[in-house]
PAZAPA-4460 file (N, C-alpha, C; in steps of 0.05 Angstrom, whole numbers, plus 32768, in hexadecimal, padded with zeros to 4 digits):
% residues 214
    n_x    n_y    n_z   ca_x   ca_y   ca_z    c_x    c_y    c_z   seq   type   mol
   7C13   7EDA   7FDE   7C33   7EE6   7FEE   7C48   7EEC   7FDD     1      X     A
   7C4B   7EE9   7FC4   7C58   7EED   7FB1   7C55   7F08   7FA6     2      X     A
   7C3F   7F0D   7FA2   7C38   7F2B   7F9F   7C46   7F3B   7FB4     3      X     A
   7C3F   7F3D   7FC9   7C44   7F4D   7FD9   7C61   7F4E   7FDF     4      X     A
   7C6B   7F3D   7FDD   7C87   7F37   7FE1   7C8C   7F48   7FCE     5      X     A
   7C90   7F45   7FAE   7C96   7F59   7F9D   7C8D   7F7C   7F9C     6      X     A
   7C75   7F76   7FA9   7C71   7F8E   7FAB   7C79   7F9E   7FC3     7      X     A
   7C8D   7F92   7FD1   7C98   7F96   7FE6   7CAF   7F9C   7FE6     8      X     A
   7CC2   7F91   7FD3   7CD6   7F93   7FC8   7CDD   7FAF   7FAC     9      X     A
   7CBC   7FA7   7FA1   7CBC   7FCA   7F90   7CBB   7FE3   7F98    10      X     A
   7CA5   7FE7   7FB5   7CAF   7FF7   7FC5   7CC4   7FFE   7FD9    11      X     A
   7CD3   7FE9   7FD7   7CF2   7FE8   7FE9   7D05   7FFF   7FD1    12      X     A
   7D04   7FF0   7FB7   7D0E   7FFC   7F99   7D0B   801B   7F99    13      X     A
   7CF5   801E   7F99   7CF1   803A   7F99   7CED   804B   7FAD    14      X     A
   7CF2   8043   7FC1   7CF9   8055   7FE0   7D12   8062   7FDE    15      X     A
   7D2B   8048   7FD5   7D41   8045   7FD4   7D40   8053   7FB3    16      X     A
   7D3A   805F   7F9C   7D43   8075   7F87   7D40   808D   7F93    17      X     A
   7D29   808B   7F9A   7D1A   80A5   7FAB   7D35   80AF   7FBB    18      X     A
   7D3E   80A6   7FCF   7D57   80B1   7FE2   7D6A   80B0   7FD4    19      X     A
   7D76   80A5   7FBA   7D8B   80AC   7FAC   7D81   80C3   7F9C    20      X     A
   7D72   80CC   7F96   7D65   80E4   7F84   7D66   80FD   7F9C    21      X     A
   7D5A   80F4   7FB1   7D63   810F   7FD1   7D7F   810F   7FCD    22      X     A
   7D92   80FA   7FCE   7DA7   80FB   7FD4   7DC2   8113   7FB2    23      X     A
   7DAF   8106   7F9E   7DC3   8119   7F95   7DBE   813B   7F8A    24      X     A
   7D95   8145   7F96   7D8F   8155   7F94   7DA3   8168   7FA7    25      X     A
   7DA3   8159   7FC7   7DAF   8170   7FD6   7DD6   816A   7FD1    26      X     A
   7DD9   815A   7FC1   7DFA   815D   7FB8   7DFA   8171   7FA2    27      X     A
   7DE8   8172   7F95   7DF0   8183   7F81   7DE9   81A2   7F85    28      X     A
   7DD2   81A6   7FA0   7DD4   81B2   7FA9   7DF4   81BD   7FC0    29      X     A
   7DF8   81B3   7FC9   7E18   81B9   7FD6   7E27   81C5   7FB7    30      X     A
   7E2A   81B6   7FA8   7E31   81BD   7F90   7E3B   81D7   7F85    31      X     A
   7E18   81E1   7F7E   7E0C   81F1   7F76   7E15   8212   7F85    32      X     A
   7E15   8209   7FB0   7E1D   821B   7FB3   7E37   8226   7FB1    33      X     A
   7E54   820C   7FB2   7E73   8211   7FB5   7E71   821C   7F97    34      X     A
   7E6D   8216   7F84   7E77   821C   7F66   7E6B   8236   7F68    35      X     A
   7E52   8243   7F75   7E55   8261   7F6F   7E60   826F   7F7D    36      X     A
   7E6A   8268   7F96   7E79   8270   7FAE   7E99   8274   7F9B    37      X     A
   7E98   8257   7F94   7EBB   8250   7F89   7EBE   8270   7F74    38      X     A
   7EAB   826D   7F60   7EAE   827B   7F40   7EAF   8299   7F45    39      X     A
   7E98   82A3   7F57   7E9E   82C0   7F60   7EB5   82C7   7F6E    40      X     A
   7EBF   82BD   7F80   7ED9   82C1   7F93   7F01   82B8   7F80    41      X     A
   7EF9   829F   7F6C   7F14   82A1   7F65   7F0D   82B1   7F4B    42      X     A
   7EEE   82C3   7F3B   7EF6   82D0   7F30   7EFC   82EC   7F2F    43      X     A
   7EEE   82F0   7F4E   7EF2   8306   7F54   7F12   830D   7F5B    44      X     A
   7F21   82F7   7F67   7F30   82FB   7F6C   7F46   8300   7F55    45      X     A
   7F47   82E7   7F3E   7F5A   82EE   7F22   7F54   8315   7F20    46      X     A
   7F39   831B   7F1D   7F3D   8337   7F11   7F52   834A   7F27    47      X     A
   7F49   833A   7F43   7F5E   8353   7F4F   7F7C   8350   7F4A    48      X     A
   7F8A   8332   7F43   7FA5   832E   7F44   7FAA   832B   7F2E    49      X     A
   7F98   8331   7F15   7F9F   832A   7EFC   7FB6   8307   7EEA    50      X     A
   7F9C   82F4   7F07   7FAF   82DE   7F05   7F9A   82C7   7EEE    51      X     A
   7FA7   82C5   7ED4   7FA0   82B4   7EC3   7F93   829C   7EC7    52      X     A
   7FA1   8298   7EDA   7F9C   826F   7EEE   7F80   827A   7EFF    53      X     A
   7F81   828C   7F08   7F60   828E   7F14   7F4F   8297   7F06    54      X     A
   7F53   82A1   7EED   7F48   829E   7EDA   7F3E   8284   7ECF    55      X     A
   7F4E   8279   7ECC   7F46   8262   7EBD   7F33   8254   7ECF    56      X     A
   7F40   824E   7EE4   7F2C   823E   7EF9   7F14   824A   7F00    57      X     A
   7F0E   8260   7F05   7EF3   8274   7F08   7EE3   826A   7EED    58      X     A
   7EEE   8273   7EDA   7ED4   8276   7ECA   7ED1   824C   7EC2    59      X     A
   7EE4   8244   7ECF   7EE4   8224   7ECC   7ECD   821D   7ED5    60      X     A
   7EC6   8224   7EED   7EB0   8224   7F02   7E9C   822D   7F00    61      X     A
   7E99   824C   7EEE   7E84   8256   7EE6   7E6F   8244   7ED0    62      X     A
   7E85   823B   7EC2   7E78   8221   7EB1   7E6A   8214   7EBB    63      X     A
   7E7A   81FA   7ECD   7E6E   81E9   7EDC   7E55   81EF   7EE8    64      X     A
   7E53   8207   7EF5   7E3C   8203   7F01   7E27   820A   7EF1    65      X     A
   7E24   820F   7EDC   7E0E   8207   7EC9   7E0A   81EB   7EBB    66      X     A
   7E1A   81D7   7EBE   7E14   81C1   7EC4   7E09   81B3   7EDC    67      X     A
   7E1B   81BB   7EF5   7E10   81AC   7F0B   7DEF   81C0   7F14    68      X     A
   7DE8   81D6   7F03   7DCD   81E0   7F03   7DB3   81C7   7EF3    69      X     A
   7DCF   81BE   7EDC   7DB8   81AB   7ECA   7DB0   819D   7ED5    70      X     A
   7DC6   818D   7EE5   7DC2   816F   7EF2   7DAF   8177   7F10    71      X     A
   7DA3   818C   7F13   7D93   8189   7F2A   7D80   818E   7F20    72      X     A
   7D79   8192   7F04   7D61   8194   7F06   7D55   8182   7EF6    73      X     A
   7D72   8179   7EE5   7D63   815F   7EDF   7D64   8146   7EF5    74      X     A
   7D5B   8147   7F0A   7D59   8137   7F1B   7D39   8142   7F30    75      X     A
   7D3C   815F   7F28   7D29   816A   7F3A   7D0E   8169   7F31    76      X     A
   7D13   8174   7F15   7CF9   8174   7F0C   7CFB   815A   7EED    77      X     A
   7CDF   815A   7EF3   7CD9   813C   7EE1   7CDD   813F   7EB9    78      X     A
   7CD1   8162   7EBF   7CD3   816A   7E9D   7CEB   8169   7E92    79      X     A
   7CFF   8170   7E98   7D20   8173   7E8F   7D24   815B   7E8D    80      X     A
   7D38   8154   7E72   7D38   813D   7E6B   7D58   812E   7E5E    81      X     A
   7D5E   8121   7E4B   7D6D   8122   7E40   7D81   8137   7E2B    82      X     A
   7D6C   8141   7E17   7D6B   8157   7E11   7D74   8179   7E13    83      X     A
   7D69   8173   7E2A   7D74   818E   7E3E   7D8E   8187   7E3E    84      X     A
   7D9E   817B   7E4B   7DB5   816C   7E54   7DCE   816E   7E3D    85      X     A
   7DC0   816D   7E2D   7DD5   8179   7E0E   7DCF   818A   7E02    86      X     A
   7DB6   819A   7E05   7DC5   81B6   7DF7   7DD5   81C7   7E15    87      X     A
   7DCD   81BF   7E24   7DE3   81CD   7E49   7DFD   81BF   7E3B    88      X     A
   7E01   81A5   7E34   7E19   819C   7E2D   7E29   81B0   7E1B    89      X     A
   7E16   81AC   7E03   7E26   81C4   7DED   7E34   81E2   7DF6    90      X     A
   7E1B   81E5   7E00   7E25   8204   7E0B   7E3C   8205   7E1D    91      X     A
   7E3B   81F0   7E31   7E53   81F3   7E43   7E72   81EB   7E38    92      X     A
   7E69   81D6   7E1C   7E7F   81D6   7E0C   7E92   81EF   7E01    93      X     A
   7E80   81FE   7DF9   7E78   821D   7DE8   7E93   8230   7DF5    94      X     A
   7E86   8223   7E0D   7E87   8241   7E2D   7EA8   8235   7E2F    95      X     A
   7EA8   8215   7E33   7EC7   8212   7E38   7EE1   8224   7E28    96      X     A
   7ED1   8216   7E09   7EEB   8215   7DF9   7EF1   8234   7DF9    97      X     A
   7EDB   824B   7DF8   7ED5   8262   7DFA   7EF4   8275   7E15    98      X     A
   7EEF   825F   7E27   7EF7   826E   7E43   7F11   8262   7E3D    99      X     A
   7F1E   8247   7E2C   7F31   8240   7E27   7F42   8258   7E19   100      X     A
   7F3B   8258   7E00   7F49   827A   7DED   7F4A   8290   7E09   101      X     A
   7F3D   829B   7E14   7F3D   82B0   7E25   7F54   82AF   7E38   102      X     A
   7F5C   8299   7E3E   7F68   8299   7E57   7F85   828F   7E49   103      X     A
   7F88   828A   7E31   7F9D   8286   7E27   7FAF   829E   7E20   104      X     A
   7F96   82BA   7E1A   7F99   82D1   7E10   7FA5   82DA   7E23   105      X     A
   7F99   82DC   7E36   7FA5   82ED   7E50   7FB3   82DF   7E60   106      X     A
   7FC0   82CC   7E66   7FDD   82BB   7E66   7FF2   82BD   7E58   107      X     A
   7FEF   82C6   7E3D   7FF3   82D4   7E2D   8008   82EE   7E32   108      X     A
   7FF4   82FF   7E33   7FF3   831B   7E38   800F   8316   7E55   109      X     A
   8004   830E   7E6F   800F   8312   7E89   8026   8303   7E79   110      X     A
   8034   82E6   7E66   804B   82E7   7E68   805E   82FD   7E58   111      X     A
   8056   8306   7E4B   805E   8321   7E3B   8065   8334   7E47   112      X     A
   805B   8337   7E65   805E   8347   7E74   8043   8368   7E75   113      X     A
   8036   835D   7E61   8025   8375   7E65   8011   8375   7E7B   114      X     A
   8008   836B   7E88   7FFE   8363   7E9A   800E   8354   7EB7   115      X     A
   800F   8363   7EC7   801B   8359   7EE4   8010   8347   7EF1   116      X     A
   8013   8333   7EEF   8003   8322   7F0F   8005   8324   7F26   117      X     A
   7FF3   832D   7F36   7FFC   832C   7F5A   7FF3   830D   7F60   118      X     A
   8001   830D   7F78   7FFD   82F9   7F89   7FE2   8301   7F92   119      X     A
   7FD2   82E4   7F9D   7FB8   82E9   7FA0   7FB4   82D5   7FC2   120      X     A
   7FB5   82DB   7FD2   7FB2   82C5   7FEF   7F92   82BB   7FE9   121      X     A
   7F7C   82CA   7FDC   7F60   82CF   7FE0   7F5D   82AF   7FD6   122      X     A
   7F6E   82B3   7FAF   7F68   82A1   7FA4   7F75   8282   7FA7   123      X     A
   7F90   8287   7FB6   7F9E   826E   7FC9   7F81   8261   7FDC   124      X     A
   7F7B   826F   7FEC   7F64   8264   7FFD   7F4D   8252   7FEF   125      X     A
   7F42   826A   7FD3   7F25   8254   7FC8   7F33   823B   7FBF   126      X     A
   7F48   823B   7FAF   7F58   8224   7FA4   7F60   8211   7FAD   127      X     A
   7F65   8216   7FCF   7F69   8201   7FDA   7F54   81F3   7FEC   128      X     A
   7F4A   8200   7FED   7F28   81F8   7FFA   7F1A   81E7   7FE0   129      X     A
   7F23   81F6   7FC6   7F12   81DE   7FB1   7F23   81C3   7FA6   130      X     A
   7F3A   81C7   7FAE   7F4B   81AD   7FAD   7F47   8199   7FBE   131      X     A
   7F3C   81A0   7FD9   7F2F   818F   7FE5   7F0B   8181   7FDD   132      X     A
   7F02   8195   7FD5   7EE0   819B   7FDA   7EDE   8185   7FC1   133      X     A
   7EE7   8194   7FAA   7EDB   8185   7F97   7EE9   8162   7F8E   134      X     A
   7EFA   815F   7F9C   7EFB   8144   7F96   7EE2   812D   7FA6   135      X     A
   7EDC   813D   7FBE   7ECD   8131   7FC7   7EAF   812B   7FBF   136      X     A
   7EA9   8147   7FB5   7E90   8142   7FA8   7E91   8136   7F8C   137      X     A
   7E9C   8138   7F80   7EB3   811C   7F69   7EA5   80FD   7F71   138      X     A
   7EAF   80FD   7F8C   7EAD   80E6   7F90   7E90   80D3   7F93   139      X     A
   7E81   80EA   7FA5   7E67   80E3   7FAD   7E57   80E7   7F93   140      X     A
   7E54   80F2   7F7D   7E4C   80FA   7F67   7E49   80DD   7F5A   141      X     A
   7E68   80D4   7F54   7E6C   80C0   7F47   7E5A   80A7   7F50   142      X     A
   7E5A   809C   7F6E   7E47   808D   7F7A   7E2E   808B   7F7C   143      X     A
   7E21   80A4   7F74   7E0B   80AF   7F70   7E02   80A9   7F54   144      X     A
   7E14   80AC   7F44   7E12   80AB   7F23   7E0D   8086   7F1F   145      X     A
   7E1B   806E   7F2C   7E1C   805E   7F2F   7E02   8050   7F2C   146      X     A
   7DFE   805B   7F45   7DDA   8049   7F55   7DC9   805C   7F40   147      X     A
   7DCD   806D   7F36   7DB9   8070   7F1E   7DB6   806B   7EFF   148      X     A
   7DD1   8068   7F00   7DDC   806F   7EDD   7DD8   8086   7ECB   149      X     A
   7DE7   8094   7EDB   7DD7   80B6   7ECE   7DEF   80B8   7EBF   150      X     A
   7DE9   80C6   7EA8   7E07   80CE   7E9A   7E0B   80E3   7EA5   151      X     A
   7DF1   80F9   7EA1   7DF9   8110   7EAE   7E08   8116   7EC4   152      X     A
   7E01   8110   7EDF   7E05   8109   7EF1   7E27   80FE   7EF2   153      X     A
   7E33   80EC   7EE1   7E4E   80EB   7EDB   7E5B   80F7   7EC6   154      X     A
   7E51   810C   7EBB   7E59   8117   7EB3   7E69   8133   7EC3   155      X     A
   7E53   8137   7ED9   7E54   8148   7EE6   7E67   8145   7F03   156      X     A
   7E67   8125   7F06   7E7D   811F   7F1D   7E9C   8124   7F01   157      X     A
   7E98   8123   7EEC   7EB0   8126   7EDC   7EC4   813E   7EE7   158      X     A
   7EAF   814D   7EE0   7EB6   8168   7EE5   7EB8   8171   7EFC   159      X     A
   7EB4   816E   7F08   7EB3   816E   7F27   7ECE   816C   7F3B   160      X     A
   7EDB   814F   7F2A   7EF5   8148   7F21   7F0B   8154   7F1C   161      X     A
   7EFF   815F   7F02   7F18   816F   7EF7   7F16   818B   7EFD   162      X     A
   7F00   818F   7F0D   7F08   81AE   7F1E   7F1C   81AC   7F35   163      X     A
   7F1C   818E   7F3A   7F29   8196   7F4E   7F46   8189   7F4F   164      X     A
   7F50   8186   7F2F   7F6B   8183   7F27   7F76   81A6   7F1F   165      X     A
   7F62   81B5   7F14   7F66   81D8   7F09   7F6A   81DE   7F22   166      X     A
   7F62   81DB   7F32   7F6D   81E3   7F50   7F83   81E4   7F58   167      X     A
   7F8D   81D1   7F57   7FAC   81CB   7F61   7FBA   81D3   7F4D   168      X     A
   7FB3   81CD   7F35   7FBF   81DD   7F29   7FC9   81FF   7F28   169      X     A
   7FB2   820E   7F29   7FAF   8220   7F2E   7FBB   8221   7F3B   170      X     A
   7FBD   8219   7F53   7FCB   821F   7F6E   7FE3   8225   7F72   171      X     A
   7FF5   8210   7F6A   800D   8206   7F66   801D   822C   7F5C   172      X     A
   800C   8235   7F45   8015   824A   7F3A   8011   825E   7F4D   173      X     A
   7FFB   825D   7F57   7FF5   8275   7F69   8009   8273   7F7B   174      X     A
   8010   8262   7F8B   801F   825D   7FA5   8040   825E   7F9B   175      X     A
   804A   8260   7F83   8063   8261   7F7B   805A   827C   7F71   176      X     A
   804E   8290   7F72   804A   82AD   7F6F   8042   82BE   7F86   177      X     A
   803C   82A9   7F93   8042   82C2   7FB4   8050   82B9   7FCE   178      X     A
   8057   82A2   7FBF   806D   829B   7FDB   808E   8299   7FCC   179      X     A
   808C   8290   7FB4   80A2   8290   7FA5   80B6   82AD   7F94   180      X     A
   809A   82C1   7F8A   8098   82D3   7F7F   80A4   82CC   7F5D   181      X     A
   809A   82B4   7F58   809A   82B0   7F3E   807E   82AB   7F2A   182      X     A
   808E   82CD   7F25   806D   82D8   7F13   8060   82C8   7EFF   183      X     A
   8073   82C0   7EEF   8070   82AD   7EC9   805E   8291   7EE1   184      X     A
   805D   8287   7EFA   8055   8278   7F00   8035   8276   7EF9   185      X     A
   802D   8285   7EFE   8006   8296   7F03   8002   828F   7EE4   186      X     A
   8012   829B   7ED2   8002   8298   7EB3   800C   827E   7EA3   187      X     A
   8022   8271   7EAE   8022   824F   7EA1   8012   8239   7EAF   188      X     A
   8010   8244   7ECD   7FF7   822F   7ED6   7FDB   8230   7EC2   189      X     A
   7FD6   824C   7EC0   7FC1   824A   7EA8   7FC1   823C   7E8A   190      X     A
   7FDF   823D   7E80   7FD9   8231   7E69   7FDE   8212   7E72   191      X     A
   7FDE   8207   7E86   7FE5   81EC   7E86   7FC3   81EB   7E94   192      X     A
   7FAD   81FD   7E93   7F94   81EF   7EA9   7F8C   81EF   7E83   193      X     A
   7F8B   8206   7E70   7F8B   8207   7E55   7F7A   81E9   7E44   194      X     A
   7F96   81DB   7E48   7F88   81BE   7E32   7F73   81A8   7E4A   195      X     A
   7F71   81AC   7E5E   7F5A   81A0   7E7A   7F48   81AF   7E65   196      X     A
   7F45   81CF   7E6F   7F2C   81D8   7E69   7F1F   81CC   7E45   197      X     A
   7F2B   81CC   7E3C   7F2D   81C6   7E18   7F21   81A8   7E1F   198      X     A
   7F28   8195   7E29   7F23   8182   7E21   7F0F   8175   7E3B   199      X     A
   7F0B   8186   7E45   7EED   818D   7E4D   7ED1   818E   7E47   200      X     A
   7EDB   81A8   7E2F   7ECF   81B0   7E1C   7EBB   81A5   7E06   201      X     A
   7ED8   8193   7DFF   7ECF   817F   7DF1   7EBC   8162   7DEE   202      X     A
   7EC9   815B   7E0E   7EB2   814C   7E19   7E9F   814E   7E1B   203      X     A
   7E8F   8168   7E21   7E7B   8174   7E1E   7E6A   8179   7E10   204      X     A
   7E7D   817B   7DF1   7E68   817B   7DDE   7E63   815B   7DD2   205      X     A
   7E76   814B   7DDA   7E69   8133   7DCF   7E5A   8124   7DE0   206      X     A
   7E5A   812E   7DF1   7E4C   811C   7E0F   7E56   8114   7E1D   207      X     A
   7E75   8113   7E28   7E80   80F8   7E32   7E8E   810A   7E3E   208      X     A
   7E84   80FE   7E5A   7E98   810B   7E6D   7EC0   8106   7E72   209      X     A
   7EC2   8117   7E77   7EE7   8110   7E79   7EFA   80F8   7E7E   210      X     A
   7EF6   80E5   7E6E   7EFC   80CA   7E74   7F1A   80CD   7E8B   211      X     A
   7F29   80D4   7E90   7F40   80D2   7EA5   7F3B   80E9   7EC4   212      X     A
   7F19   80ED   7EBE   7F0B   80F2   7EDB   7EFC   80ED   7EED   213      X     A
   7EF0   80D3   7ED6   7EE2   80C0   7EEE   7EEB   80AE   7EF7   214      X     A
***
């Protein structure tokens, strides 16, 4: 009877584990879909409006898409492992530092008057949605990472939370420009995003999620 009881517990634990993995795959599928839309719309709006803040946000979204794909693959395929995560983290870190440097250059040009930043209602719309969606995704990922003790998912949750913070800062700059005509607010918002992007890049290179976002 004891053996049957232990077997029953083992089967239940296995079923629970499989259910958690299914939920992780589902939440990562939603993340990949949304991050793809978010990155394309934000970068497209940035190009049309010459917006450094949207450039920073959209670029970060595109890079975070890589992280979401890696986590999805990590739980979808048994062949991926820690080495894949480490390589992806290093690539992500380098790309984030490159993004921070480029955004700083674009923001400086805008502040010096070399490029006129135009209002972007499309940018405001995508940032508004991201400010709501990303914290919700981060919350679900934190819960699932606690159930699996998964470092990759925990790091991805931190990146989703950070994306929510970035959207709020960028949104403030775009709203100030669109409704109050404060043109310099957009590039200033972009400059405010740079330390967060660089910190995220440093954490990615070190293989640690951002402490402030967990």
